[in-house]
GUKETOR-335284 format. One line per field, with one value per atom (N, C-alpha, C): atom name; x, y, z. Coordinates in pm, 1 decimal, m for minus. Example, Ala and Ser with C-alpha at 12.3 -4.5 7.8 and 13.67 -1.06 7.14 Angstrom:
# residues 2
name	(N	CA	C	N	CA	C)
u	(1319.0	1230.0	1320.0	1285.0	1367.0	1290.0)
v	(m569.0	m450.0	m330.0	m225.0	m106.0	3.0)
w	(780.0	780.0	780.0	708.0	714.0	787.0)
END
This chain:
# residues 120
name	(N	CA	C	N	CA	C	N	CA	C	N	CA	C	N	CA	C	N	CA	C	N	CA	C	N	CA	C	N	CA	C	N	CA	C	N	CA	C	N	CA	C	N	CA	C	N	CA	C	N	CA	C	N	CA	C	N	CA	C	N	CA	C	N	CA	C	N	CA	C	N	CA	C	N	CA	C	N	CA	C	N	CA	C	N	CA	C	N	CA	C	N	CA	C	N	CA	C	N	CA	C	N	CA	C	N	CA	C	N	CA	C	N	CA	C	N	CA	C	N	CA	C	N	CA	C	N	CA	C	N	CA	C	N	CA	C	N	CA	C	N	CA	C	N	CA	C	N	CA	C	N	CA	C	N	CA	C	N	CA	C	N	CA	C	N	CA	C	N	CA	C	N	CA	C	N	CA	C	N	CA	C	N	CA	C	N	CA	C	N	CA	C	N	CA	C	N	CA	C	N	CA	C	N	CA	C	N	CA	C	N	CA	C	N	CA	C	N	CA	C	N	CA	C	N	CA	C	N	CA	C	N	CA	C	N	CA	C	N	CA	C	N	CA	C	N	CA	C	N	CA	C	N	CA	C	N	CA	C	N	CA	C	N	CA	C	N	CA	C	N	CA	C	N	CA	C	N	CA	C	N	CA	C	N	CA	C	N	CA	C	N	CA	C	N	CA	C	N	CA	C	N	CA	C	N	CA	C	N	CA	C	N	CA	C	N	CA	C	N	CA	C	N	CA	C	N	CA	C	N	CA	C	N	CA	C	N	CA	C	N	CA	C	N	CA	C	N	CA	C	N	CA	C	N	CA	C	N	CA	C	N	CA	C	N	CA	C	N	CA	C	N	CA	C	N	CA	C	N	CA	C	N	CA	C	N	CA	C	N	CA	C	N	CA	C	N	CA	C	N	CA	C	N	CA	C	N	CA	C	N	CA	C	N	CA	C	N	CA	C)
u	(446.9	351.6	315.2	186.5	139.0	177.3	198.4	233.0	113.7	142.5	36.7	m12.0	m142.5	m199.0	m191.0	m217.0	m218.0	m320.0	m435.6	m541.9	m506.3	m432.3	m383.4	m286.9	m200.1	m104.5	m175.6	m281.2	m359.6	m424.0	m480.2	m544.8	m442.7	m325.7	m220.0	m175.5	m167.4	m128.3	m233.9	m360.6	m466.5	m457.4	m433.5	m420.3	m302.7	m190.8	m73.9	m98.5	m171.4	m203.0	m290.3	m392.1	m476.9	m396.1	m305.8	m220.3	m134.3	m81.4	m0.6	m83.0	m205.7	m293.7	m319.6	m345.5	m371.7	m246.7	m130.2	m5.8	19.4	1.2	22.6	m77.6	m203.9	m304.3	m266.1	m217.5	m173.7	m55.8	38.5	153.8	112.3	21.3	m26.6	m107.7	m183.6	m257.6	m161.1	m57.0	42.6	117.0	151.1	217.9	126.3	m1.4	m97.1	m110.8	m121.5	m133.4	m7.2	107.2	234.5	247.7	213.7	225.0	124.4	0.2	m102.1	m70.8	m29.8	2.5	131.6	229.4	358.4	349.6	266.3	254.7	167.0	67.8	m23.6	m8.9	43.8	52.9	m80.9	m180.9	m315.6	m352.5	m399.8	m435.4	m555.2	m643.7	m760.2	m715.7	m618.2	m564.0	m495.4	m429.5	m365.8	m466.3	m582.0	m686.9	m743.6	m764.1	m814.4	m716.0	m588.2	m486.8	m482.4	m510.3	m516.9	m629.8	m744.8	m857.9	m819.3	m748.2	m701.6	m606.3	m516.5	m423.3	m494.1	m593.1	m669.3	m753.2	m810.3	m888.0	m798.5	m678.4	m585.3	m546.5	m518.8	m482.4	m597.2	m719.6	m836.5	m852.3	m841.7	m854.3	m745.2	m621.1	m510.8	m528.7	m576.5	m596.7	m707.3	m819.0	m930.3	m888.6	m818.9	m772.4	m676.3	m585.8	m491.8	m563.0	m663.4	m735.2	m812.9	m882.0	m968.8	m900.2	m793.6	m733.0	m581.8	m524.2	m378.9	m325.5	m396.2	m348.7	m350.9	m455.7	m463.9	m355.2	m324.5	m219.8	m83.7	m54.6	74.2	82.8	m25.5	m25.0	m11.4	m76.7	m65.9	74.7	132.4	266.3	371.9	351.3	449.0	415.7	309.1	265.6	241.1	177.6	146.4	25.5	24.2	m91.4	m129.9	m257.9	m302.4	m230.3	m200.3	m134.3	m241.1	m276.0	m377.3	m314.1	m377.9	m329.2	m252.8	m228.9	m164.7	m20.0	49.0	190.1	205.8	98.0	104.5	24.5	m15.3	m96.2	m21.4	106.5	183.5	192.3	214.7	219.6	87.4	m23.8	m155.1	m182.0	m138.5	m155.5	m79.7	43.4	123.6	59.4	14.1	m50.5	m177.8	m257.2	m380.0	m349.3	m245.6	m208.8	m163.5	m83.9	m36.5	m154.3	m245.0	m361.8	m449.1	m468.2	m548.3	m483.9	m353.7	m283.3	m283.0	m287.1	m286.6	m426.4	m527.9	m667.1	m701.4	m651.9	m683.5	m733.3	m809.2	m855.1	m737.1	m748.1	m642.2	m640.3	m523.1	m515.0	m514.2	m536.2	m518.3	m368.9	m329.0	m187.4	m161.4	m59.0	m20.9	125.4	162.9	300.3	353.6	477.6	546.0	664.8	669.3	781.8	902.2	1001.5	1122.4	1234.6	1355.0	1469.6	1508.8	1475.7	1511.4	1399.6	1432.1	1328.3	1286.6	1154.8	1104.7	961.0	910.7	770.4	727.6	599.1	544.6	396.4	340.1	196.6	136.0	18.2	m54.0	m197.8)
v	(2946.9	2883.5	2746.0	2715.1	2587.6	2474.3	2359.2	2241.6	2203.6	2169.4	2129.5	1989.6	1971.8	1839.5	1756.5	1630.0	1539.0	1585.7	1631.9	1673.6	1804.8	1894.0	2015.5	1979.9	1883.1	1839.6	1772.3	1696.2	1634.6	1741.9	1844.5	1952.2	2026.5	2052.1	2119.2	2032.8	1902.9	1812.0	1809.1	1812.2	1817.0	1944.6	2058.1	2184.6	2179.1	2127.5	2117.2	2019.5	1912.2	1816.7	1881.3	1957.4	2027.2	2129.0	2200.3	2296.9	2226.2	2111.5	2034.1	1989.5	1945.7	1905.0	2022.6	2140.1	2259.7	2299.0	2290.9	2325.5	2229.3	2099.1	2001.2	2022.7	2050.6	2077.5	2202.0	2304.7	2425.7	2399.6	2320.1	2286.6	2204.5	2109.4	2030.4	2115.6	2211.4	2302.4	2387.3	2440.0	2520.9	2436.3	2315.0	2225.7	2192.8	2168.2	2140.1	2257.1	2378.9	2496.0	2514.0	2499.5	2516.1	2414.0	2289.8	2185.8	2208.7	2240.8	2263.3	2382.6	2491.5	2612.6	2594.0	2529.4	2509.7	2417.3	2315.6	2220.9	2272.6	2357.4	2402.2	2549.4	2628.9	2772.1	2841.5	2770.9	2825.6	2825.0	2939.1	2949.9	2860.6	2837.0	2751.4	2608.4	2560.0	2426.5	2426.1	2536.3	2547.1	2539.4	2606.0	2601.2	2459.9	2394.0	2256.3	2164.3	2183.1	2102.1	2134.9	2259.7	2299.0	2223.2	2216.4	2141.4	1994.8	1940.4	1802.2	1782.5	1879.5	1870.3	1875.9	1964.1	1974.5	1847.9	1794.4	1670.1	1555.3	1546.1	1441.3	1457.3	1580.9	1605.7	1566.6	1599.1	1564.7	1413.4	1345.9	1200.1	1136.0	1182.8	1126.0	1150.5	1268.7	1300.6	1215.4	1203.3	1122.3	975.6	927.5	789.1	762.1	855.2	838.3	840.0	925.9	936.5	808.1	754.6	639.6	504.5	495.5	364.3	362.2	470.9	477.0	374.7	355.9	258.9	117.0	82.6	m52.1	m73.6	31.2	19.1	m4.7	66.9	50.1	m87.6	m131.8	m264.6	m375.4	m360.3	m461.8	m462.2	m345.0	m337.0	m396.7	m383.7	m437.4	m580.2	m636.6	m773.4	m792.4	m691.8	m698.6	m787.5	m852.5	m934.5	m899.6	m911.7	m875.4	m957.2	m891.8	m959.5	m1032.5	m1151.3	m1233.0	m1362.8	m1423.6	m1551.1	m1533.3	m1644.6	m1638.8	m1589.9	m1605.1	m1563.6	m1410.7	m1336.2	m1189.2	m1128.7	m1208.8	m1159.1	m1053.1	m1074.3	m976.5	m843.5	m847.2	m725.9	m651.2	m722.0	m657.0	m599.8	m669.2	m617.5	m487.0	m482.2	m360.2	m244.6	m269.7	m164.2	m117.3	m209.1	m171.9	m89.2	m125.0	m50.4	91.0	104.6	237.8	324.3	264.6	339.3	381.8	292.8	324.5	437.1	428.6	531.9	665.4	662.8	785.3	839.3	764.5	804.1	818.9	724.1	719.5	578.8	563.1	428.5	339.3	212.6	117.1	98.6	107.2	90.2	m57.1	m81.1	m215.7	m242.0	m364.5	m399.6	m504.5	m480.2	m571.0	m608.6	m722.6	m771.9	m788.7	m746.5	m762.8	m854.1	m964.3	m1057.1	m1000.0	m958.7	m900.2	m919.7	m933.5	m953.7	m825.0	m709.5	m581.2	m536.5	m508.5	m458.9	m318.5	m295.7	m167.7	m153.7	m31.8	m6.4	118.8	124.6	245.4	251.6	369.9	390.0	440.4	394.4	441.8	471.0)
w	(3007.7	2919.6	2975.6	2975.1	3027.3	2932.8	2990.2	2909.1	2822.2	2699.8	2607.0	2642.4	2637.5	2663.4	2535.4	2550.2	2435.7	2331.9	2378.1	2287.0	2216.2	2284.9	2218.8	2106.3	2132.6	2031.1	1914.0	1942.2	1834.5	1746.8	1808.3	1732.0	1646.9	1702.4	1625.6	1508.2	1529.8	1422.3	1311.7	1349.4	1247.0	1163.5	1229.3	1155.4	1058.8	1104.6	1016.1	901.7	928.2	821.6	715.1	756.2	659.0	579.9	647.5	578.1	473.8	507.7	413.4	293.4	316.1	205.4	112.9	169.8	87.9	8.8	70.5	1.2	m115.0	m92.1	m199.1	m311.8	m277.8	m381.3	m461.3	m394.1	m463.9	m556.3	m508.9	m592.9	m715.4	m696.2	m809.6	m907.4	m854.0	m942.2	m1024.1	m959.0	m1031.4	m1134.1	m1097.4	m1191.4	m1309.5	m1281.0	m1387.4	m1482.9	m1427.0	m1514.7	m1597.7	m1533.6	m1605.8	m1718.2	m1690.1	m1791.9	m1904.2	m1869.1	m1970.4	m2058.1	m1996.6	m2072.6	m2151.0	m2091.2	m2157.8	m2278.3	m2269.1	m2379.8	m2493.7	m2459.3	m2564.6	m2599.4	m2509.5	m2533.4	m2517.1	m2465.1	m2449.6	m2301.3	m2250.0	m2108.8	m2074.1	m2168.7	m2143.1	m2111.0	m2185.5	m2156.8	m2021.2	m1986.1	m1855.2	m1742.3	m1761.2	m1658.6	m1647.9	m1762.1	m1759.3	m1687.5	m1711.2	m1643.1	m1493.6	m1458.7	m1317.3	m1248.2	m1313.3	m1257.6	m1241.1	m1338.8	m1328.0	m1211.3	m1191.3	m1078.6	m944.6	m931.7	m807.2	m786.2	m893.4	m881.5	m836.7	m894.0	m853.1	m706.7	m664.1	m523.8	m431.1	m470.9	m388.8	m378.7	m491.9	m493.7	m407.6	m421.4	m343.8	m194.2	m157.7	m16.3	44.5	m26.5	24.2	31.9	m70.7	m69.1	45.7	70.8	182.1	316.4	328.7	455.0	486.6	386.3	411.5	394.1	315.4	288.9	309.1	355.5	371.6	469.6	581.1	679.9	624.5	553.1	494.8	389.6	313.0	211.0	275.8	383.2	452.0	515.4	578.5	641.6	537.9	424.1	318.7	258.6	236.7	177.7	270.2	400.7	496.0	537.7	484.6	515.2	665.0	725.0	867.6	890.3	1006.5	1042.9	1186.4	1218.7	1353.5	1460.4	1571.8	1684.4	1765.1	1717.7	1783.7	1830.2	1925.1	1974.9	2105.0	2171.7	2303.7	2299.5	2187.0	2182.7	2186.2	2159.3	2160.9	2275.8	2372.9	2483.7	2563.9	2589.7	2666.4	2591.4	2461.5	2380.5	2387.8	2371.5	2377.4	2516.0	2621.2	2757.6	2776.8	2727.0	2740.5	2665.8	2543.4	2464.5	2534.2	2587.2	2658.2	2782.2	2857.6	2978.6	2944.0	2840.3	2799.3	2753.7	2676.9	2630.7	2748.8	2844.0	2961.9	3042.4	3062.5	3138.4	3065.7	2932.9	2853.4	2828.1	2868.8	2849.0	2700.7	2620.6	2477.5	2446.4	2338.2	2301.9	2263.8	2295.4	2259.8	2108.0	2047.1	1901.5	1863.7	1736.0	1683.2	1676.3	1703.4	1705.3	1598.4	1517.5	1410.1	1426.9	1370.7	1378.3	1236.7	1217.6	1089.9	1114.4	1044.4	1058.3	984.5	1060.8	1003.7	1104.6	1055.8	1145.5	1216.8	1158.7	1220.2	1313.6	1440.1	1532.5	1489.7	1484.9	1439.5	1485.6	1483.9	1517.1	1443.3	1407.3	1348.1	1377.2	1364.8	1386.5	1258.5	1230.1	1113.4	1150.9)
END
């Protein structure tokens, strides 16, 4: 079997992400129906709660897609790695991106005593 390229791995990750979104939406729909039917004993209320569960899943998915990175950066109090003190860090990130043939990402710094890194 040929080695997977970076772009093959990206495509596989996108497929798995969509599958996860569909599974979570299905679980929320089932939970909504169960709660609606269980609380009222009426299937119509269960269907209405199912619609509410799917709407919530859709809203959460869209919100995570468009604003998830900003929420994580704000929660961790990250700030852009700007200024001369971070020039070496930005150079390293740019070199790795160039060698990998991918666009250079934005780089942020979190002031914390524990060394750590994450991507969003």
